[in-house]
C-alpha positions, 0 to 999 in steps of 0.5 A, spaced: 860 891 272 856 891 265 852 885 268 850 889 274 848 895 270 844 890 266 840 888 272 839 895 274 836 896 267 832 890 267 829 892 274 828 899 272 824 897 265 819 892 270 818 898 275 816 902 269 811 897 267 807 897 273 800 896 270 803 890 267 805 887 274 798 889 276 795 884 271 796 879 275 790 881 279 786 878 273 789 871 274 788 872 281 780 874 280 779 868 275 782 863 280 778 866 286 772 864 281 774 857 280 775 856 288 768 859 289 766 854 284 769 848 287 767 850 294 774 848 297 778 854 300 785 856 298 790 859 302 791 866 301 799 865 300 796 861 294 793 868 291 799 872 293 804 867 289 799 867 283 799 875 283 806 875 283 808 870 278 803 872 273 804 880 274 812 878 273 811 874 267 806 880 264 811 885 266 817 882 263 814 880 257 812 887 256 819 890 257 822 885 252 817 886 247 818 894 247 826 893 247 825 888 241 820 893 237 825 898 238 831 894 236 827 892 230 825 899 228 832 902 229 834 897 223 838 892 228 835 886 226 842 882 224 843 878 230 835 877 231 836 871 226 829 873 222 831 870 216 829 863 214 835 858 214 837 855 207 835 848 208 836 842 203 829 840 199 828 833 201 823 832 196 828 833 190 830 838 186 825 844 185 
C-alpha cells in the first residue's frame, strides 16, 4: 500500500508543477522553427509527443529537485552518499 501512496504523492507533485509541464511548449516551438527551416511538414502527433515528453521531464525534475533540496536542508544527507569514497592512491604514498 505504501507503493500506491508514493505514486499518488508523485502524481500530486507533478500536478503542482504545472508550469514546468507547460515548458514542453518551448521545445515544441523550437521544433516548429526547425520544421519550417527544413521545409518539410511534420505530423501534429509528433508535436504532441514532444510537448508531453519534455513537459513531463521538466516537471519530474522539478519535483525531484524540490524533494532533494528539502532533504538536504533538513539535514538528512546520510543516505545521499555525498561524501567522496576512500580510494587508494594510485601514484604511490602521498
